[in-house]
C-alpha positions as CSV (number, residue, x, y, z in Angstrom):
1,M,65.9,186.3,176.6
2,P,69.0,185.6,174.5
3,H,70.1,189.2,174.1
4,F,70.4,189.7,177.9
5,S,73.2,187.7,179.6
6,Y,76.0,187.7,182.0
7,R,79.5,188.7,180.8
8,D,82.4,188.6,183.3
9,G,79.9,188.6,186.1
10,E,77.9,191.7,184.9
11,F,74.4,191.4,183.4
12,C,74.3,192.9,180.0
13,A,71.9,194.0,177.3
14,E,73.6,193.0,174.1
15,A,77.2,194.2,174.6
16,V,76.5,196.8,177.3
17,S,76.5,196.2,181.0
18,L,73.3,197.3,182.8
19,K,75.6,198.8,185.4
20,T,77.1,201.2,182.8
21,I,73.5,202.2,181.7
22,A,72.5,202.9,185.4
23,Q,75.6,204.9,185.9
24,R,74.9,207.0,182.9
25,F,71.1,207.4,183.0
26,G,70.2,206.6,186.6
27,T,67.4,204.3,187.9
28,P,64.8,203.1,187.5
29,T,65.3,202.8,183.7
30,Y,63.7,200.6,181.0
31,V,66.3,199.0,178.8
32,Y,65.4,197.5,175.4
33,S,67.4,195.4,173.0
34,K,67.1,196.4,169.3
35,A,68.3,193.0,168.2
36,A,65.6,191.3,170.3
37,L,62.9,193.5,168.8
38,I,64.0,192.8,165.2
39,D,64.3,189.0,165.9
40,N,60.8,188.8,167.5
41,F,59.2,190.7,164.7
42,S,61.1,188.7,162.1
43,A,59.6,185.4,163.5
44,Y,56.2,186.7,162.3
45,A,57.4,188.2,159.1
46,Q,59.3,185.1,158.1
47,A,56.4,182.7,158.9
48,C,54.1,184.9,156.8
49,R,56.5,184.8,153.9
50,Q,56.8,181.1,154.2
51,H,53.2,180.2,154.5
52,A,51.0,183.1,153.1
53,R,50.2,183.0,149.4
54,G,51.6,186.2,147.9
55,A,53.7,189.1,149.2
56,D,50.6,191.0,150.1
57,A,48.6,188.1,151.6
58,A,49.5,188.9,155.2
59,L,50.2,191.9,157.4
60,V,51.6,192.0,160.9
61,C,50.1,194.9,162.9
62,Y,52.1,195.4,166.0
63,S,49.9,196.2,169.1
64,V,50.9,199.7,170.1
65,K,49.4,199.5,173.6
66,S,52.1,196.9,174.6
67,N,54.9,199.4,174.2
68,S,54.4,202.8,172.5
69,N,57.8,204.3,172.7
70,L,58.5,206.2,169.4
71,A,61.9,204.4,168.9
72,V,60.2,201.0,169.2
73,L,57.5,202.0,166.7
74,S,60.0,203.6,164.3
75,L,62.1,200.4,164.4
76,L,59.2,198.1,163.7
77,A,57.9,200.4,161.0
78,S,61.3,200.1,159.2
79,Q,60.8,196.4,159.3
80,G,57.5,196.7,157.4
81,S,55.1,196.5,160.4
82,G,51.6,197.7,160.4
83,F,50.0,198.8,163.7
84,D,47.0,198.0,165.8
85,I,45.9,201.0,167.9
86,V,43.2,201.6,170.5
87,S,43.2,205.5,170.7
88,G,43.7,208.6,168.7
89,G,46.8,209.3,170.7
90,E,48.4,206.0,169.6
91,L,47.6,206.9,166.0
92,L,49.5,210.2,166.4
93,R,52.4,208.2,168.0
94,V,52.5,205.9,164.9
95,I,52.6,208.9,162.6
96,A,55.2,210.7,164.6
97,A,57.4,207.5,164.5
98,G,57.1,207.4,160.7
99,G,54.6,204.5,160.5
100,D,52.2,204.3,157.6
101,P,48.6,205.1,158.7
102,R,47.3,203.1,155.8
103,K,48.6,200.1,157.6
104,V,46.8,200.9,160.8
105,I,43.8,199.1,162.3
106,F,41.8,200.9,165.0
107,S,40.5,198.6,167.7
108,G,38.7,199.4,171.0
109,V,35.2,199.6,172.4
110,G,34.9,203.3,173.1
111,K,36.1,205.3,170.1
112,S,35.1,208.9,170.3
113,R,33.9,211.1,167.3
114,E,37.2,213.0,167.4
115,E,39.2,209.8,167.3
116,M,37.1,208.5,164.4
117,R,37.5,211.8,162.5
118,L,41.3,211.8,163.0
119,A,41.6,208.3,161.7
120,L,39.5,209.0,158.7
121,E,41.6,212.1,157.9
122,H,44.7,209.8,157.8
123,D,43.0,207.1,155.7
124,I,43.7,204.2,158.1
125,L,43.4,200.6,156.8
126,C,40.3,199.7,158.9
127,F,38.2,200.3,162.0
128,N,37.5,197.2,164.1
129,V,34.0,197.9,165.2
130,E,32.6,196.3,168.3
131,S,28.9,197.3,168.5
132,I,25.9,198.5,166.5
133,P,25.9,202.0,168.2
134,E,29.5,202.3,167.1
135,L,28.6,201.4,163.5
136,H,26.0,204.3,163.5
137,R,28.4,206.8,165.1
138,L,31.2,205.9,162.5
139,N,28.7,206.2,159.7
140,E,27.7,209.7,160.9
141,V,31.3,210.8,161.3
142,A,32.3,209.5,157.9
143,A,29.4,211.3,156.2
144,G,30.4,214.5,157.9
145,V,33.9,214.3,156.3
146,G,32.7,213.0,153.0
147,K,34.3,209.6,153.3
148,K,33.4,205.9,153.5
149,A,34.9,204.3,156.5
150,P,36.5,200.8,156.0
151,V,35.2,198.5,158.7
152,S,35.5,195.0,160.1
153,L,33.5,193.7,163.0
154,R,35.3,192.3,166.0
155,V,33.5,189.0,166.7
156,N,33.4,187.5,170.2
157,P,33.5,183.7,169.5
158,N,32.9,182.7,173.1
159,V,36.2,180.8,173.1
160,D,38.1,180.3,176.4
161,A,41.7,181.6,176.0
162,K,42.7,179.9,179.3
163,T,44.6,182.9,180.5
164,H,44.3,185.4,183.3
165,P,40.6,186.7,183.5
166,Y,41.7,190.3,183.2
167,I,43.3,189.6,179.8
168,S,40.7,187.2,178.5
169,T,38.6,189.0,175.9
170,G,36.8,186.3,173.9
171,L,34.1,185.1,176.2
172,K,30.4,186.2,176.4
173,E,31.0,187.9,179.8
174,N,33.7,190.1,178.3
175,K,33.0,193.7,177.1
176,F,34.7,193.1,173.7
177,G,33.2,192.4,170.3
178,V,29.9,191.4,168.8
179,A,28.3,188.2,170.1
180,Y,28.9,185.3,167.7
181,E,25.2,184.6,167.3
182,D,24.6,188.3,166.4
183,T,27.4,188.6,163.8
184,L,25.4,188.1,160.6
185,S,22.7,190.5,161.5
186,T,25.2,193.1,162.6
187,Y,27.1,192.7,159.4
188,Q,23.8,193.3,157.5
189,V,23.4,196.6,159.5
190,A,27.0,197.6,158.6
191,A,26.4,196.8,154.9
192,S,23.3,198.9,154.8
193,L,25.0,202.1,156.0
194,E,26.0,204.4,153.2
195,N,29.2,205.7,154.6
196,L,30.7,202.4,155.7
197,H,32.6,199.9,153.5
198,V,32.7,196.4,154.9
199,V,36.1,195.0,154.3
200,G,37.0,192.4,157.0
201,I,36.4,190.4,160.1
202,D,38.3,190.5,163.4
203,C,38.7,188.3,166.4
204,H,41.0,188.6,169.4
205,I,40.4,186.2,172.3
206,G,43.0,187.3,174.9
207,S,46.6,187.7,175.8
208,Q,49.5,185.6,177.2
209,L,48.2,182.4,175.4
210,L,50.7,179.5,175.7
211,D,48.7,177.1,173.5
212,D,47.5,177.9,170.0
213,A,44.5,175.5,170.3
214,P,42.0,178.3,171.4
215,L,43.3,180.6,168.6
216,L,42.7,177.8,166.0
217,E,39.3,177.1,167.5
218,A,38.4,180.8,167.1
219,L,39.8,180.8,163.5
220,D,37.5,177.9,162.6
221,K,34.5,179.8,163.9
222,V,35.5,183.0,162.0
223,I,36.0,181.0,158.8
224,E,32.4,179.7,159.1
225,L,31.2,183.3,159.4
226,V,33.1,184.4,156.3
227,D,31.4,181.7,154.2
228,Q,28.0,182.6,155.6
229,L,28.6,186.3,154.9
230,E,29.7,185.5,151.3
231,A,26.4,183.7,150.9
232,L,24.5,186.8,152.0
233,G,26.3,188.9,149.4
234,I,28.8,190.5,151.9
235,P,32.3,189.4,150.6
236,L,35.3,190.1,152.9
237,H,38.8,191.1,151.9
238,H,40.7,190.4,155.1
239,L,40.6,188.2,158.2
240,D,42.2,189.5,161.3
241,I,42.9,186.7,163.8
242,G,44.3,189.1,166.5
243,G,47.3,188.5,168.7
244,G,47.8,187.1,172.1
245,L,50.7,184.7,172.0
246,G,52.5,184.4,175.3
247,I,56.1,184.7,176.4
248,T,58.3,183.0,179.0
249,Y,58.2,184.9,182.2
250,D,59.2,182.0,184.5
251,E,59.0,178.4,183.2
252,E,56.2,178.8,180.7
253,Q,56.7,177.1,177.3
254,P,54.6,179.1,174.8
255,V,54.0,177.8,171.3
256,A,56.6,179.0,168.8
257,V,55.4,181.7,166.5
258,G,56.5,179.8,163.3
259,D,54.6,176.6,164.5
260,Y,51.4,178.5,165.3
261,L,51.4,180.4,162.0
262,G,52.2,177.3,160.1
263,R,49.1,175.5,161.5
264,L,47.0,178.6,161.0
265,F,47.9,179.1,157.4
266,A,47.5,175.4,156.8
267,R,43.8,175.7,157.8
268,I,43.3,179.0,155.9
269,N,44.9,177.6,152.7
270,A,42.8,174.4,152.9
271,W,39.7,176.5,153.3
272,R,40.7,178.6,150.3
273,D,41.2,175.6,148.2
274,G,37.9,174.1,149.3
275,K,34.7,176.1,150.2
276,H,36.3,179.5,149.5
277,Q,37.3,178.3,146.0
278,G,40.7,179.9,146.1
279,K,39.4,183.5,146.5
280,P,42.1,185.7,148.0
281,I,41.7,186.9,151.6
282,K,44.4,188.8,153.4
283,V,45.3,187.6,156.9
284,L,46.2,190.2,159.6
285,F,47.8,189.6,163.0
286,E,48.0,191.9,166.1
287,P,51.0,190.7,168.2
288,G,52.3,192.9,171.0
289,R,53.8,191.1,174.0
290,S,55.4,188.4,171.9
291,I,57.4,191.1,170.1
292,V,58.4,193.4,173.0
293,G,57.9,191.5,176.2
294,N,61.3,189.8,176.4
295,A,63.0,192.6,174.6
296,G,63.1,194.8,177.7
297,V,64.1,194.9,181.4
298,L,63.6,197.4,184.2
299,V,66.8,198.3,186.0
300,T,66.4,199.4,189.6
301,E,68.7,200.1,192.6
302,V,68.4,198.6,196.1
303,Q,67.8,201.4,198.6
304,Y,67.5,199.4,201.8
305,L,67.5,195.8,203.0
306,K,65.0,195.3,205.8
307,H,65.2,192.0,207.7
308,G,62.3,190.9,209.6
309,A,61.1,187.9,211.7
310,S,59.0,186.4,208.9
311,K,60.1,188.3,205.8
312,N,63.1,190.1,204.3
313,F,62.5,193.1,202.1
314,A,64.7,194.5,199.4
315,I,63.3,198.0,199.0
316,V,64.2,199.3,195.5
317,D,63.7,202.6,193.7
318,A,61.3,201.1,191.1
319,A,57.7,200.7,192.2
320,M,54.2,199.7,191.2
321,N,53.8,203.0,189.3
322,D,56.8,201.8,187.1
323,L,55.7,198.2,186.6
324,M,52.0,197.6,187.4
325,R,51.7,194.0,186.3
326,P,52.6,192.3,189.6
327,A,50.2,194.5,191.7
328,M,47.4,194.2,189.1
329,Y,47.7,190.6,188.0
330,E,50.0,189.1,190.6
331,A,52.3,188.5,187.6
332,W,55.7,186.9,187.9
333,H,58.8,188.7,186.6
334,G,62.3,187.2,186.9
335,V,64.9,189.1,188.9
336,K,68.6,189.2,188.1
337,Q,71.4,190.6,190.1
338,V,73.3,193.0,187.8
339,T,76.5,192.2,189.5
340,Q,77.0,188.6,190.6
341,R,78.1,188.0,194.2
342,A,79.7,185.0,195.9
343,E,78.0,185.7,199.3
344,E,75.3,183.5,200.6
345,A,71.8,184.5,199.3
346,R,68.7,185.2,201.3
347,I,65.0,185.2,200.4
348,Y,63.6,188.7,199.7
349,D,60.4,190.2,198.6
350,V,61.4,193.0,196.2
351,V,59.2,196.0,197.0
352,G,59.1,199.7,196.1
353,P,58.7,202.9,198.0
354,V,55.0,203.6,197.1
355,C,52.7,203.8,200.1
356,E,50.7,200.7,199.3
357,S,51.1,197.2,200.5
358,G,50.4,196.0,197.0
359,D,53.6,197.8,195.8
360,W,55.8,194.7,195.1
361,L,57.7,193.6,192.1
362,A,58.7,190.1,193.1
363,R,58.1,187.8,196.0
364,S,60.4,185.2,197.7
365,R,63.5,185.5,195.5
366,S,66.9,184.2,196.5
367,L,69.3,187.1,196.2
368,A,72.8,187.9,197.4
369,I,72.6,191.7,197.5
370,E,73.6,194.8,199.5
371,S,72.2,198.3,199.6
372,G,73.3,200.1,196.4
373,D,73.2,197.0,194.2
374,L,71.3,196.9,191.0
375,L,68.6,194.5,190.0
376,A,67.1,193.7,186.5
377,I,63.4,193.0,186.5
378,M,63.0,190.7,183.6
379,S,60.4,190.5,180.7
380,A,59.4,194.1,181.3
381,G,59.2,195.3,177.6
382,A,55.5,194.8,177.3
383,Y,52.9,196.6,179.5
384,G,55.6,198.2,181.6
385,M,56.1,201.8,180.6
386,T,52.7,202.0,178.8
387,M,50.9,201.2,182.1
388,A,53.2,203.4,184.2
389,S,51.7,206.3,186.3
390,N,52.8,209.3,188.4
391,Y,51.3,208.0,191.6
392,N,52.9,209.5,194.6
393,T,54.2,212.3,192.3
394,R,56.8,209.9,191.0
395,G,58.3,210.7,187.6
396,R,58.2,207.9,185.0
397,A,61.4,206.1,184.3
398,A,63.9,206.8,181.5
399,E,64.0,204.4,178.5
400,V,67.1,203.3,176.7
401,M,67.6,201.3,173.5
402,V,70.7,199.2,173.1
403,D,72.1,198.5,169.7
404,G,75.2,196.3,170.0
405,D,77.6,198.4,172.1
406,Q,75.7,201.6,171.4
407,L,73.3,203.3,173.8
408,H,70.4,205.6,172.8
409,L,68.2,207.5,175.3
410,V,64.8,207.2,173.8
411,R,62.8,208.8,176.6
412,K,64.1,211.2,179.3
413,R,63.2,210.6,182.9
414,E,60.4,212.8,184.2
415,N,61.1,215.3,187.0
416,P,58.6,216.7,189.5
417,A,58.3,220.0,187.6
418,D,57.1,218.0,184.6
419,L,54.4,216.4,186.6
420,F,52.6,219.6,187.7
421,A,53.5,221.8,184.6
422,L,49.9,221.6,183.3
423,E,48.3,222.5,186.7
424,S,47.3,226.0,188.0
425,L,46.8,227.6,191.3
426,L,43.5,229.2,192.1
427,P,43.5,232.9,191.6
């Protein structure tokens, strides 16, 4: 995380100490680096410019579910990003942030009629459809508004992403996509429906992938389908290979974005020059975690130190409702002391105040800390705030964007009155 580092013993985001941010905005607070977000997106954009054939030959569609803050979306939109959404609410967020709905792809297995109608009204780029019932529903909704819905099918290639089972999406036992062996017949159904326009094919096999071999294996299977569909008289205009590249949380060494895209475009360009006979096909990507994951940290204050016979606990004011990943996936997040101390360290479990034994943020960490000290939970930019809840009637954290030496509050902290404002007493 190059934009987060120690300066004179204080841990900083770009040029601002996290201690200064905590003093101004309180804790827990999510802190994002603008420079990190731009650098991470640029890795995709530059690789596409280098390897794709033509300025309009590729589109990076940021996965909104990983971090949906309006400031994050607005910044990425200004860099030319498209967006991958999974709900009507996410579409409205993209629009509110100034994103172009014509660069939006709509994924997800359970789209409602209302969500479909909303997306059609805003002329989104494409619906990634995941079942035959969804095709028929979308056809009916499109007929009702007098439009033809652009569709691609999300294909489940039965490729093992070799990642956590909860974030693996490309195997037969997963709920996502159309089974590989059913793809051609499902496309024929789609092509037969009057209010659908078949434009592409989609594949997303999972998240936090450290090796690109499963992604390239999936690409090869999707390319075969494109050729078979062409032979059936169903030409496609884009190929969406999804997202899923991992980040470094601890000692992982994920494949570099440029290396992965270089290998991917090499295969696509060789195919174009061979069987596909040079016909243009646009390539879409759906990165999320690899753009925002290491662009953010969660700042929290130590409330109490509890020393026991077998364990020591650092009880902090952030909790599982602020960062769900450790409780849900037993995920590792690095922990940094905001102020470095010379005292001897002890081994602590970093835990929150929520009334669950599963409420922990980090286990067995060596820390030299006192009550009132600040900690930075690292790699928290993705699936942190978007998975946050109000469990135990806890308000969600504030969010701050750092731009050099400038601070911008991009989401206010919730207070208890916010949490029950929509509720009513019985008469």
